[in-house]
N, C-alpha and C positions, 0 to 999 in steps of 0.2 A: 534610785537610778531610773533613768528614762528607758522606756521600751525602745526596741530597735526601730520600730516604724515611726516613732516620734522624732528620732534623730535624723531621719531621712530628709535631706534638703531637696527642694525642687530643682530639677535639672535646668541647665541653661538652654537658651534657644538653639545654640549650635549643636548641643548634644541631642536635643529633641528632634532636630532635623536629620541627625545622623541615625538615630534609632528608628526602626520601622514602626509604623502605626499598627495597632492591634488587628485591624482588618487585613492589612497587607501580610502580617505575620501569619494570620489564620489561613489566608489563601495560600501562602507558601507551604504551610504545614499540610494543608489539604492536598496540594499538588505533589507532595512528597510520596514516592511509591512505598516508603516504609510505614507510613501512617495509615491505619485502618480504623474504622469505627464499627462498633458492634451494635449501637443503637440505630434504629431505623431513621429517627429524626436527624441524627448527626450525619447519616449517609446521604440524606436529602440535601443537607447543607453542603456537604462535600461536592455533590453533583452541581449545585448552583455555583459554588466558587470556581469549580473547574470550567464551567461553561462561560463564566464571565472573563476568565483570564486565559482561556485556551486560544491558540492562534487561529486566525481565519482559515477556513477550509480552502484547500488548493482547488482552483477551478478545474473541472474535468478537461482533459485534453481531447480536442476534436480529432476525429480520424483523418488521416492524411488524404488529400484530394486525389481522386482517381486520375491516373495518368491520361493525358489527352489521347483520343483515338487517332490512329494513323489515317492518312488520306485515303488509302485503299478501302478501309472499313467504312468511312463516310460515303465514299462513292458507291460501294455495294449497297449501303442502306438506302441511298437516294434512288438507285435503280430498282430496288425491290419495291419501294413505295410507289414509284411511277408505274411499274408493271401492275400493281394492285389497282391503282386508280384507272388504268386503261381497261382492265378487265371489267371493273364496275361500270365504266362508261359504255362499253360494248353491250353489257347486259341490259342497261337502260335503253339503249338505242335499238336493240333487236326487236322488241315488240312494236315499236313505232314504225320500223322499216317493214315488218310483216303486215301491219295494218295499212300502210301506204300502198303496198303491192296489192292487197286485197281490194282497196278502194278503186284502183285503176283496172281491175280485172274485167275482161269482157267474157261473158258466159252465154253460150248459144245452146238452147234446148231444141233438138230436132229429131227426126226419125229417118232411118235409111230404108224403111220398108216401102214397097211399091204397091201397097194395098189400095190406098187412095191416091189417085194420080195427081190431083191438084195440090194436095199436101206435100207429096214428094217433090213436085216441081218447085213449090215455094221454098222448101228447105234447101234444095240444091241451089236455087238462085241466091238465097241469103248467104250461104256458105261461100259461093263464088264471089259475091260482093265483098265480104269481109277478107277473104284471102287476097282479092285484088288490091285492097288497101294495105296489105302486109301487116295486119294487126295481129297481135298475139291473142288468140281466142281459145277459151276452154270449151271444147265441143263435147256435149253430153248427149249421147244417142240413147233415146228411150227404148229403141228396139234392142239394143245391146244390154241395157241394164234397166229393168222395170222400176227400180227404186227411184230413178230420176223423176218418174211420174208423180210419186208422193212428194218429192222435194219441190217440184214445180207447183203442185197444188197448194203447198204451204206458203209459197211465195206469192201466189195469186188466190187468196182465199175467197175473194168476192166474185171472182169470175165463175159463171155458171158452167160454161163449156170452154175448156182450154183448148185452143187450136195451136198448131205448130206451123212455123217455128216461133220461138220467143227469145228475145235478146235482152240481156241485162248488162249494164255498164256501171261499175262501181257500186253494185248492190241495188241500183235503181232500174226499174222496168223501162226499157226503151221502146218496146212494142214488137209487133209481128212483122210479117213480110211487107205489108203496105207501108208501114211507118219507115222501115229500113229503106225501101225503094225511094220514098219521098225525100228522105234525108240525103240519100246518096245522089239523087238528081240535083238537089240544091247545093251540094258541096259541104253541108254541115256534118255529114257522117264522119268525114276524115278528121274534123276538129274534135268530135265527140270521142272517138276511139284513139286519139293521138297519145293520150296518157298511158295506154296499155302497153306501149312498146312495140317495136317492129320485129318481125321474124320472117325468115325465108321459108316458104312452104315447098317442101320437096317430099317425095315418096320415102317414107321411113323404110329402112332395110329390114327392120324387125317385124313390123305389123303391116307394111304395104299401104300405109295411110288410113287404115281402119281404126286406129287408136286403141285397139284391144288385142290381147293375145291370150292364149290358153293359160290357165292357172298352172303354175309349176308344182303345186302341192298335190293336186288331185288329177292333173292332166286333162282338165276339162270335164270331168265326170260329176263335179260338185259333191262327191262322196269320198270320205276317207275312212280307212279301217282303223279302229281303235281297240286296244286291249282292255280298256276300262269297262267295268260293268259286265264282265264275262265275254267281252269281245263283240265286234260287230261293226257295221258301217255307220258313220256319222256324217252329218252335213258339214261340208267344208266351209269354214268361216272366212277364208281368204279370198273368195271370189263371189260373183253373183250367181243367180240361179241358172245361168247359161254356161257356167264354168269358165267365165272370162274375167280378166283383170285389165286395168288400164295399162297401156304400153308405157313402160318406164323410160323409154327413149324419147318419145315425142309428145307425151301428154303431160301437161303441167300438174303439179301436185294439187290434190283436192284440198279445199279450205272448208 
């Protein structure tokens, strides 16, 4: 008798097409949840078969688009940006404006003391000329504040003997009484001080035209009582040695 496998006939093409291939059957068996492998090598084979026949992963869903902003929110954002830009522009322009004002400033160093008659007459004449032109002048009286003498010496370091008055326009030395009189007679002085701006000279109700008032902290004594260090009088830092400060109503701010 023949063995059973000898009697087996080859299957027809139709039956071969109907029957699954060994690889397909193995993949189906590996995908079956009931089938498990105890051998590590077979588990690796199961993972390979599952990765080949597993469906393509679902693409991640994108988050929904944010709802468009309302017109009021957009307008508020534009206004805030415009306000920030305007503040930045003002900050950039402020130093340039201050520098331009300092460049046009007219500064007069003089004395109000009657010790030397010729010096006093020259100072009074120059003050009268500048006030007649209605120019905005920063008058600095050395008799009221001796610190202006050191300031003037720093501006004219090469001058051996500094005489008064002395006029500066835009940080440049214009000259003394003779130069001011010569420029005024030729008509050039008005053009030189035109950039300083015009002002109406009237007697100040606070200082009477003296440009200085008593210090409000020490009442003109140039001393203040302090409790630090056991108590005692200290030098007032808010005024000069005469106990005076520049009049805040009629004197331009110092630069």
